[in-house]
C-alpha positions in Angstrom: 0.0 0.0 0.0 1.4 3.4 -1.0 1.8 6.1 1.6 1.8 9.7 0.5 2.7 11.1 3.8 -0.6 13.1 4.3 -2.9 13.1 7.2 -6.6 12.1 7.4 -9.2 14.8 7.4 -10.3 15.9 10.9 -13.9 14.8 11.7 -16.5 17.5 12.1 -17.3 18.5 15.6 -14.2 17.0 17.0 -11.1 18.7 18.4 -8.4 19.6 15.9 -6.0 16.9 16.9 -4.3 16.5 13.5 -1.3 18.4 12.3 -1.8 22.1 11.8 -0.1 22.0 8.5 -2.6 19.5 7.1 -4.9 20.9 4.4 -8.0 18.6 3.7 -8.9 17.9 0.1 -11.8 19.5 -1.7 -15.1 18.7 -0.3 -16.5 17.9 -3.6 -15.4 14.5 -4.9 -12.7 11.9 -4.6 -10.7 10.5 -7.5 -13.7 8.6 -8.8 -15.9 11.6 -8.7 -17.8 10.4 -5.6 -18.1 12.1 -2.3 -15.7 10.5 0.1 -17.4 8.6 2.9 -15.8 9.6 6.3 -18.5 8.1 8.4 -17.0 4.7 8.4 -14.2 6.1 10.6 -16.5 8.0 12.9 -15.3 11.3 11.5 -17.2 14.3 10.3 -16.2 15.7 6.9 -15.1 19.3 6.9 -15.5 21.1 3.6 -12.7 23.4 2.5 -12.1 25.1 -0.7 -9.0 24.5 -2.8 -7.6 26.4 -5.7 -7.5 23.2 -7.9 -9.2 19.9 -8.2 -6.3 18.0 -6.6 -5.6 18.7 -2.9 -2.3 20.3 -2.2 0.5 18.4 -0.8 0.8 18.7 3.0 3.5 20.9 4.3 4.8 17.9 6.4 8.5 17.4 5.5 8.3 13.7 5.6 8.5 11.8 2.4 7.2 8.3 1.5 10.6 6.8 2.2 11.1 8.8 5.5 7.6 8.3 6.9 7.7 7.5 10.5 11.5 8.2 10.7 11.5 12.0 11.3 9.3 14.9 12.0 10.3 18.4 11.4 9.7 21.0 12.7 9.6 19.7 16.3 7.3 21.5 18.7 8.8 24.2 20.8 7.4 22.7 24.0 8.5 19.2 25.0 5.8 16.7 24.3 4.1 14.4 26.8 6.1 11.4 25.8 9.4 13.3 25.7 8.6 14.4 29.3 7.9 10.8 30.3 11.1 9.7 28.7 13.1 12.3 30.6 11.5 11.2 33.9 12.2 7.6 33.1 15.9 8.3 32.4 16.2 10.1 35.8 14.6 7.1 37.5 16.8 4.6 35.6 13.8 2.9 33.9 13.8 1.6 30.4 12.9 4.7 28.3 12.9 2.9 25.0 9.1 3.3 24.7 9.5 7.1 24.8 11.9 7.2 21.9 12.3 10.0 19.4 10.5 8.1 16.7 7.5 7.4 18.9 7.3 11.1 19.9 7.6 12.3 16.4 4.9 10.0 15.0 2.4 10.3 17.8 2.9 14.0 18.3 0.4 15.2 15.6 -2.5 13.2 17.1 -2.6 14.8 20.5 -0.7 18.0 20.3 -3.8 20.2 20.2 -6.1 17.8 22.0 -5.9 18.1 25.8 -7.8 14.8 26.2 -5.8 12.8 23.7 -3.2 11.7 26.2 -5.9 10.2 28.6 -7.6 8.5 25.7 -4.3 7.1 24.5 -3.5 5.7 27.9 -6.9 4.1 28.0 -6.3 2.5 24.7 -2.9 1.2 25.9 -4.7 -0.9 28.6 -6.7 -3.0 26.1 -5.4 -6.4 25.1 -3.3 -6.9 22.1 -3.1 -10.4 20.6 0.2 -11.5 19.1 2.5 -14.5 19.1 4.9 -14.1 22.0 7.4 -16.6 20.6 7.5 -15.6 17.0 6.1 -12.1 16.8 8.6 -10.9 14.2 7.4 -13.4 11.5 5.2 -12.0 8.9 3.1 -15.1 8.8 2.1 -14.7 12.5 0.9 -11.1 12.8 -1.0 -9.4 15.5 -4.8 -8.8 15.2 -4.2 -5.0 15.1 -1.9 -5.4 12.1 -4.5 -7.6 10.3 -7.1 -5.1 11.3 -5.4 -2.1 9.8 -3.9 -3.9 6.8 -7.4 -4.8 5.6 -9.1 -1.6 6.7 -11.5 0.0 4.2 -14.0 2.8 4.5 -15.8 5.6 2.8 -17.6 8.9 3.5 -21.3 8.8 4.3 -23.0 11.1 1.7 -25.9 11.9 4.0 -24.1 12.5 7.3 -20.7 13.5 5.9 -19.0 11.2 8.4 -16.1 8.9 7.7 -17.1 5.4 8.6 -15.4 2.0 8.5 -15.9 -0.5 5.8 -17.9 -3.6 5.8 -15.2 -6.1 6.4 -11.5 -6.7 7.3 -9.1 -8.8 5.4 -6.9 -11.4 7.2 -3.6 -12.3 5.5 -2.4 -14.8 8.2 -4.0 -16.5 11.2 -7.6 -16.1 12.0 -8.4 -12.9 13.8 -10.7 -13.2 16.7 -12.9 -10.3 17.8 -11.4 -8.3 20.6 -14.8 -8.1 22.2 -18.1 -6.4 21.9 -17.4 -3.7 24.5 -16.6 -0.1 23.7 -13.1 1.1 23.0 -11.8 4.5 23.8 -10.6 5.8 20.4 -8.5 8.7 19.3 -10.9 10.5 17.2 -14.1 10.9 19.2 -15.1 13.9 21.2 -15.8 12.0 24.4 -18.2 9.6 22.7 -17.4 5.9 22.7 -16.5 4.3 19.4 -17.2 0.6 19.0 -14.4 -1.8 18.5 -13.0 -2.4 15.1 -14.3 -6.0 14.9 -17.8 -5.1 15.9 -17.9 -2.0 13.6 -16.6 -3.7 10.6 -18.9 -6.7 10.7 -15.9 -8.9 9.8 -16.1 -12.6 10.5 -13.8 -15.5 10.0 -15.9 -16.8 7.1 -15.3 -13.7 4.9 -13.7 -14.5 1.6 -10.2 -13.2 1.0 -10.8 -12.2 -2.6 -14.0 -10.3 -1.8 -12.2 -8.3 0.8 -9.3 -7.5 -1.6 -11.8 -6.0 -4.0 -12.9 -3.5 -1.3 -9.4 -2.1 -1.1 -9.7 -0.4 -4.5 -12.5 1.8 -3.4 -10.4 3.4 -0.6 -9.5 7.0 -1.3 -6.1 8.5 -0.9 -7.0 10.3 2.3 -8.4 7.1 3.8 -5.3 5.2 2.7 -3.1 7.8 4.4 -5.3 7.7 7.5 -5.1 3.9 7.6 -1.3 3.9 7.2 -1.0 6.5 9.9 -3.1 4.5 12.3 -1.4 1.3 11.3 2.0 2.9 12.1 0.7 3.9 15.5 -0.5 0.5 16.3 2.8 -1.0 15.3 4.5 1.4 17.6 2.2 0.3 20.4 2.9 -3.3 19.5 6.6 -2.6 19.6 6.3 -1.1 23.0 4.4 -4.1 24.3 7.0 -6.4 22.9 9.7 -4.4 24.6 7.8 -4.4 27.8 7.3 -8.2 27.5 10.9 -8.7 26.7 11.9 -6.6 29.7 9.6 -8.6 31.9 10.9 -11.8 30.5 14.5 -10.7 31.2 13.6 -9.7 34.7 11.9 -13.1 35.2 14.9 -14.9 33.9 17.2 -12.8 36.1 15.1 -13.6 39.1 15.2 -17.3 38.2 19.0 -17.1 37.9 19.3 -15.4 41.2 17.1 -18.0 42.8 19.2 -20.8 41.3 22.4 -19.1 42.4 21.1 -18.8 45.9 19.9 -22.4 45.9 23.3 -23.4 44.6 25.2 -21.5 47.3 22.9 -22.8 50.0 23.5 -26.4 48.8 27.3 -25.7 48.7 27.2 -24.3 52.3 25.2 -27.3 53.5 27.5 -29.7 51.8 30.6 -28.0 53.3 29.1 -28.0 56.7 28.3 -31.7 56.4 31.9 -32.4 55.2 33.4 -30.5 58.1 31.1 -32.3 60.5 32.1 -35.7 59.2 35.8 -34.7 59.2 35.5 -33.6 62.8 33.9 -36.9 63.7 36.7 -38.7 61.8 39.4 -36.8 63.6 37.8 -37.4 67.0 37.6 -41.1 66.2 41.2 -41.3 65.0 42.6 -39.4 68.0 44.4 -41.6 70.6 42.4 -42.5 73.6 43.0 -40.5 76.8 45.8 -41.8 78.8 43.5 -41.7 81.9 41.6 -44.6 80.4 42.2 -47.5 82.6 43.2 -50.8 81.2 42.4 -54.1 82.8 39.5 -52.8 84.8 38.1 -55.4 87.2 34.4 -55.9 87.3 33.6 -53.9 90.4 36.3 -51.3 89.9 34.1 -48.5 88.7 31.9 -48.9 91.7 34.4 -46.9 93.8 33.6 -43.7 91.9 30.0 -44.4 90.8 28.7 -45.5 94.2 31.1 -43.5 96.5 29.6 -40.8 98.7 31.3 -38.9 101.5 30.8 -40.6 104.9 29.7 -38.1 107.5 27.8 -39.9 110.3 28.5 -37.1 112.9 27.4 -34.1 110.8 25.9 -31.4 112.9 27.5 -32.4 116.2 29.7 -29.6 117.6 32.2 -30.1 120.5 34.9 -28.1 122.1 37.2 -26.8 119.4 40.9 -27.4 119.6 43.3 -24.5 120.0 45.7 -23.6 117.1 49.2 -25.1 117.2 51.9 -22.9 118.8 55.5 -24.1 118.5 57.6 -24.4 121.7 54.7 -23.2 123.9 54.1 -25.6 126.8 52.1 -23.2 129.0 48.5 -24.2 128.7 47.0 -22.0 131.5 45.0 -19.9 129.1 44.0 -22.7 126.7 40.8 -24.6 127.0 41.9 -27.4 124.7 45.5 -27.3 123.6 46.5 -28.8 120.3 47.2 -32.5 120.7 50.5 -32.3 118.8 51.6 -29.5 121.2 50.6 -31.6 124.2 52.6 -34.6 122.9 55.7 -32.5 122.2 55.6 -31.0 125.7 54.4 -33.9 127.9 54.6 -37.1 125.7 50.9 -37.7 126.1 47.5 -36.0 125.8 46.6 -34.6 129.2 43.8 -32.2 128.4 40.7 -33.6 126.7 37.2 -31.9 127.3 34.5 -34.3 128.3 32.3 -33.7 125.2 35.3 -34.4 123.0 36.1 -37.6 124.9 32.6 -38.9 124.6 32.6 -38.4 120.8 36.1 -39.9 120.7 34.8 -43.3 121.9 32.4 -43.4 119.1 34.9 -42.4 116.4 37.5 -44.7 117.8 35.2 -47.7 117.4 34.4 -46.7 113.8 38.0 -46.1 112.9 39.0 -49.4 114.5 36.7 -51.4 112.3 37.1 -49.4 109.1 40.8 -48.5 109.0 42.5 -51.1 111.2 40.2 -54.1 110.7 39.5 -54.3 114.4 43.1 -54.3 115.5 43.5 -50.9 117.2 43.4 -50.4 121.0 45.2 -47.1 121.7 43.9 -45.2 124.7 42.7 -41.6 124.4 45.9 -40.1 126.0 48.2 -41.9 123.6 50.4 -39.9 121.3 50.2 -42.5 118.6 49.6 -40.7 115.2 46.4 -42.6 114.8 45.1 -41.6 118.2 46.1 -37.9 117.8 44.1 -37.9 114.5 41.1 -39.4 116.3 41.2 -36.8 119.1 41.5 -34.0 116.5 38.6 -35.5 114.6 36.4 -35.5 117.7 36.9 -31.7 118.4 34.8 -28.8 117.1 33.0 -29.4 113.8 35.9 -30.6 111.7 33.9 -33.7 110.7 31.2 -31.9 108.7 33.2 -30.7 105.7 34.1 -33.9 103.9 34.6 -37.7 104.1 35.3 -38.9 107.7 37.8 -41.6 106.6 39.8 -39.4 104.2 40.1 -36.7 106.9 41.3 -39.3 109.4 43.9 -40.7 107.1 45.2 -37.3 106.1 45.4 -36.3 109.8 47.5 -39.4 110.5 49.7 -38.5 107.6 50.1 -34.9 108.9 51.1 -36.1 112.3 53.4 -39.0 111.1 55.2 -36.9 108.5 55.8 -33.9 110.8 53.3 -31.6 109.3 54.0 -28.8 111.6 57.5 -28.4 110.0 56.3 -28.4 106.4 57.2 -25.4 104.3 53.6 -25.1 103.1 50.6 -26.5 105.0 47.7 -24.5 103.6 44.3 -25.5 105.2 45.7 -28.7 106.7 43.7 -29.8 109.8 41.1 -27.1 109.3 37.4 -27.3 109.0 37.4 -26.7 105.2 36.9 -29.6 102.9 40.0 -31.8 102.5 39.9 -31.2 98.7 41.1 -27.7 99.5 44.1 -28.9 101.5 47.5 -28.3 100.0 48.6 -31.2 97.8 45.2 -33.0 97.6 43.1 -33.2 94.5 39.6 -34.7 94.2 37.4 -35.9 91.4 33.9 -34.7 90.6 32.5 -36.6 93.6 34.9 -35.0 96.0 36.8 -38.2 96.4 40.6 -37.7 96.8 42.5 -39.1 93.9 45.9 -37.4 94.2 48.2 -36.8 97.2 51.4 -34.9 96.3 53.8 -33.1 98.6 56.9 -32.6 96.5 59.7 -30.5 97.9 57.9 -29.5 101.1 60.4 -30.5 103.9 58.5 -33.6 104.7 60.0 -35.8 107.3 59.0 -39.1 108.9 57.7 -42.2 107.2 54.8 -43.1 105.0 51.7 -44.1 107.0 50.3 -47.5 106.2 46.7 -46.2 106.5 47.0 -44.7 103.0 46.0 -48.0 101.5 42.5 -47.4 102.6 42.1 -44.5 100.2 40.4 -46.5 97.5 40.2 -43.6 95.0 43.8 -42.6 95.2 45.6 -42.7 91.8 48.8 -40.7 92.4 51.0 -40.6 95.5 54.0 -38.3 95.0 56.3 -37.3 97.9 59.6 -36.5 96.2 62.7 -34.4 97.0 61.9 -34.6 100.8 63.3 -36.3 103.8 61.2 -39.4 104.1 62.8 -42.3 105.9 61.8 -45.9 106.6 60.8 -48.5 104.1 58.2 -48.6 101.3 55.0 -49.8 103.0 53.8 -53.0 101.5 50.2 -52.0 102.1 50.5 -49.2 99.6 50.5 -51.6 96.7 47.0 -52.8 97.8 45.4 -49.6 96.7 43.1 -50.7 93.8 43.6 -47.6 91.7 47.2 -46.6 92.3 48.8 -45.6 89.0 51.7 -43.3 89.9 54.0 -43.9 92.9 56.9 -41.4 93.1 59.2 -41.5 96.1 62.5 -40.5 94.5 65.1 -38.2 96.1 64.4 -39.2 99.7 66.2 -41.3 102.4 64.1 -44.4 102.3 65.8 -47.8 103.0 65.1 -51.4 102.4 64.2 -53.0 99.0 61.4 -53.0 96.6 58.6 -55.1 98.2 57.5 -58.2 96.4 54.0 -57.0 97.0 54.4 -54.7 94.0 52.9 -57.4 91.9 49.5 -56.5 93.5 49.6 -53.1 91.9 47.9 -54.3 88.7 47.4 -50.8 87.4 50.7 -49.2 88.3 52.1 -47.1 85.4 55.1 -45.4 87.0 57.4 -46.5 89.8 60.0 -43.9 90.6 62.2 -44.6 93.6 65.6 -43.4 92.4 68.0 -41.4 94.6 67.3 -43.3 97.8 69.1 -45.7 100.0 67.4 -48.8 98.7 69.5 -51.9 98.4 69.4 -55.6 97.7 68.4 -57.6 94.7 65.8 -56.1 92.4 62.7 -58.2 92.7 61.7 -60.2 89.7 58.0 -59.6 90.6 58.4 -56.4 88.7 57.8 -58.5 85.6 54.2 -59.1 86.7 53.3 -55.4 86.6 52.8 -55.4 82.9 51.1 -52.0 83.0 54.4 -50.3 83.9 55.6 -47.5 81.6 58.3 -45.9 83.7 60.6 -47.8 86.0 63.4 -45.8 87.8 65.5 -47.4 90.5 68.7 -45.6 89.7 71.2 -44.1 92.2 70.6 -46.8 94.8 72.5 -49.8 96.0 70.9 -52.7 94.1 73.2 -55.5 93.2 73.4 -58.8 91.4 72.0 -59.4 88.0 69.4 -57.5 86.1 66.1 -59.4 86.2 65.3 -61.0 82.9 61.6 -60.7 83.8 61.9 -57.0 82.8 61.5 -58.3 79.3 57.8 -58.9 80.1 57.1 -55.2 80.5 56.1 -54.6 76.9 54.6 -51.2 77.7 57.8 -49.9 79.3 59.1 -46.6 77.8 61.7 -45.6 80.4 64.1 -47.9 82.2 66.6 -46.3 84.6 69.1 -48.6 86.3 72.1 -46.4 86.3 74.4 -45.8 89.3 73.9 -49.1 91.0 76.0 -52.2 91.4 74.3 -54.5 88.9 76.6 -57.1 87.5 76.6 -59.6 84.7 75.5 -58.9 81.1 72.7 -56.9 79.7 69.8 -59.4 79.3 68.8 -59.8 75.6 65.2 -60.1 76.8 65.3 -56.3 77.2 65.2 -56.1 73.4 61.5 -57.1 73.5 60.7 -53.7 74.9 60.0 -52.2 71.5 58.3 -49.1 73.1 61.5 -48.2 74.9 62.6 -44.6 74.6 65.1 -44.1 77.5 67.6 -46.8 78.3 70.0 -45.7 81.1 72.5 -48.3 82.4 75.5 -46.2 83.1 77.9 -46.7 86.1 77.3 -50.3 86.8 79.5 -53.4 86.9 78.5 -55.0 83.7 80.5 -57.1 81.2 80.3 -58.4 77.7 79.1 -56.4 74.6 76.1 -54.5 73.5 73.6 -57.0 72.0 73.1 -56.2 68.3 69.5 -57.1 68.8 69.1 -53.7 70.5 69.1 -52.2 67.0 65.4 -53.2 66.9 64.6 -50.6 69.6 63.8 -48.0 66.9 62.0 -45.7 69.3 65.1 -45.1 71.4 65.8 -41.5 72.2 68.6 -42.0 74.8 71.0 -44.9 75.1 73.5 -44.5 78.0 75.8 -47.3 79.0 78.8 -45.2 80.0 81.3 -46.6 82.6 79.8 -50.0 82.7 82.8 -52.1 81.6 81.3 -53.3 78.3 83.7 -53.8 75.4 84.0 -55.2 71.9 82.9 -53.2 68.8 80.1 -50.8 68.5 77.4 -52.5 66.5 77.0 -50.9 63.1 73.4 -52.0 63.1 72.7 -49.0 65.3 72.7 -46.8 62.2 69.0 -47.5 61.9 68.3 -45.6 65.1 67.6 -42.3 63.4 65.5 -41.0 66.4 68.4 -41.5 68.8 69.7 -38.1 70.0 72.0 -39.1 72.9 74.5 -42.0 72.5 76.8 -42.2 75.5 79.4 -44.9 75.3 82.2 -43.3 77.3 84.4 -45.0 79.9 84.2 -48.5 78.4 86.5 -50.8 76.5 85.2 -50.4 73.0 87.8 -50.9 70.3 88.3 -50.8 66.6 87.8 -47.8 64.3 85.1 -45.2 64.7 82.3 -46.5 62.5 81.3 -44.3 59.6 77.7 -45.3 60.0 77.3 -42.5 62.6 76.7 -40.2 59.7 73.3 -42.0 59.0 72.1 -41.3 62.6 70.8 -37.9 61.6 69.1 -37.3 64.9 72.3 -37.4 67.0 72.8 -34.5 69.3 75.2 -36.0 71.9 77.9 -38.5 71.0 80.3 -39.4 73.7 83.1 -41.9 72.7 85.6 -40.7 75.2 87.8 -43.1 77.3 87.7 -46.0 74.9 90.3 -47.9 72.9 89.1 -46.5 69.5 91.7 -46.2 66.7 91.8 -44.8 63.2 90.8 -41.5 61.9 87.7 -39.5 62.6 85.2 -40.3 59.8 84.2 -37.3 57.7 80.6 -38.7 57.6 80.1 -37.1 61.0 79.6 -33.9 59.2 76.1 -35.1 58.2 75.0 -34.9 61.9 73.8 -31.3 61.6 72.1 -31.5 65.0 75.2 -32.4 67.0 75.8 -30.2 70.1 78.4 -32.3 72.0 81.1 -34.5 70.5 83.8 -36.1 72.6 86.8 -38.1 71.4 88.8 -37.4 74.6 91.2 -40.1 75.8 91.0 -42.3 72.7 93.7 -43.4 70.2 92.2 -41.7 67.1 94.8 -40.1 64.8 95.1 -38.0 61.7 93.7 -34.5 61.5 90.5 -32.9 62.4 88.1 -33.2 59.4 86.9 -30.0 57.9 83.4 -31.6 57.8 83.2 -31.0 61.5 82.7 -27.4 60.5 79.3 -28.4 59.1 78.0 -29.0 62.6 76.6 -25.4 63.1 74.8 -26.3 66.3 78.0 -27.6 68.0 78.6 -26.4 71.5 81.3 -28.7 73.1 84.1 -30.3 71.1 86.6 -32.4 73.1 89.7 -33.6 71.1 92.3 -33.7 73.9 94.5 -36.7 74.9 94.4 -38.2 71.4 96.9 -38.7 68.6 95.5 -36.0 66.3 98.0 -33.8 64.4 97.9 -30.9 62.0 96.1 -27.7 62.5 92.5 -26.9 63.3 90.5 -26.3 60.1 89.2 -22.7 59.5 85.7 -24.2 59.1 85.9 -25.5 62.7 87.4 -22.3 64.0 84.5 -20.4 62.4 82.1 -22.3 64.7 83.5 -20.2 67.6 81.5 -17.3 66.1 78.3 -19.4 66.6 77.6 -21.6 69.6 80.9 -23.4 70.1 81.9 -22.5 73.6 84.4 -25.3 74.4 87.0 -26.5 71.9 89.9 -28.4 73.6 92.8 -30.0 71.8 96.4 -31.1 72.5 99.0 -28.5 72.1 101.9 -29.5 69.7 104.6 -31.4 71.7 107.7 -33.4 71.4 105.9 -36.6 70.5 104.9 -35.2 67.1 101.3 -35.0 68.3 98.9 -32.2 69.0 96.9 -29.7 66.9 98.0 -26.3 66.1 95.2 -24.1 67.2 95.0 -20.3 68.0 94.0 -19.6 71.5 91.4 -18.2 72.3 90.3 -17.3 68.7 89.9 -20.9 67.7 90.6 -23.3 70.7 89.4 -22.5 74.2 92.7 -23.9 75.4 95.0 -26.8 74.6 96.5 -29.5 76.6 100.3 -30.0 76.6 101.4 -32.8 74.3 103.8 -34.3 76.8 100.8 -35.1 79.0 99.0 -37.1 76.3 97.6 -40.4 76.9 
């Protein structure tokens, strides 16, 4: 259809909403000589005279090719849609609907009509049918396009009104009627104009050829009007498509955001689950707590689960005992002097209030049955530690704060171990709970499980009554002045795990009753005056992990039963008088970490089977009398950091395999019959801090590789047959941590090492005093 670029004539009686430049054609006839029928468009024909038969060309500057692309001149005032576009740009909305093309094309329709904008907005709200998925295809066009592409009309001769034609033509899909209701049109003066489908009388059964014939009767003005309206509907359709596209994009974006959020939530949940299962796995793989008790007897847990403090005399208050006052034997002002003070002054208890004495008889009977199994008959004036504890327990209200038996046993210990002379005695023999006394610890049921008085000037002997403390796990009284023997009753405590009595003055031997301590883990009695033969019953305490009997006077052979202690990690037998050979059964102790046999009267060699003790950290057998060759199999002991072989009869050359023992920190080969040169492989022992070849027969020069031992602190090379000069690499160690470097000074026997003192060597020993 041709488009000449003109405007449709304005209807009579309607606002002049068309372009001011539009000049309507002559009112007389159309090209066929007939009066144009404007009634079919609901318009009133307006007659206007023209100078010629043909209507003049409109002054609109748009041509047929540029129709809908430009409009000039633009109105001086900004149009409604330009104002809307400006507001949308400020708000950040999509202003594509209010484009320049839309404003230019729509402007002529509403510029002079104040109600045109409202009518246009009402028209926008009506439905527009088009294919949402393939709206750009010509074969699937919207009903509005089909409506306007087949629009025909004429001017009613009687009314002079432009009216719509009889039918519409459909070039594509069937066009359903948009409804029978009224539509607010552009061209009415407030009157409703019926919808296009109801005005036209078109139906789906109309023949396409018959409708095509009606197109030839359309005048040029009607054709222009139809093209102009069609262009406007296409613009409206384009705006709807853009709005639909924008809504679709927003919908897709919301869906993407929801999917991303769901993905992140799933990832977070999965990560939390993975971390939770990793935590469970780590907790499952962690080693069990060392407090877990092996070999538990059937009724063993009953001591903690069923134990409750025994307080049968709670609420009974008697005469309180006066505080202890050292070297004060004047009791004139005292109502009830302290029992320890009375025993120190008079040798017996002379002052006991009657109420205290009455309660003492009851407590005495209970203690006799519970603690002494019925074998205790001390009178109330006796200064026996057990009786002093009973008298104290009968005074005041000291019975109400804890367990009666625990307080009695602790009072006996205080008296028997000279508690008044302790360096610290916080809360002892007070009315506070025994768990608050110095050195005592309790479990959650307030049952005492630890008794420790280390370095506290403790004298006296261990009380045998301690074995009645069924919940006691640890007994540690070290670095004190305990005397007497180790009570055999102690090993009857069912939960005893740690017994530490080292650095005291105890005598006797290790009791054979130690086999009864089936849960004992550590037995430390070194630095005492113990003597005799070490009991073989130690082999029955298979739970032992630490055994230290060093610095005593044990003699005879080392018990082979020690090989049964497979859990043993520390074995200290040094500084005794053990004789014979090292039992090979000790090699079964694969968990061994500390093996200390120094300063004994042994003979023989080091069993090569000891190379299987791969967990060894310290191996000391200095000054024991062992000889032979140092086993080369020891090169596999890479965890060993102290290897002390000094003061023995080892011969042969220094083995080069020492270089493979990368963990070595202390290597003492002094006072042996070693010969040959110092192996250069020692330079691989980067952790070495102390190296001694003193009083050996090694010869040659000091290897420069010794300078690789950057952590070296002591280097003893005196009383040897070394010659030459000290390497600069070794002297450079003096700038680091090397504090002691001793060699032989050059002498007349052509031995000695030339070494600058004190820049390199600390000092040198004269060569004529060599070994």
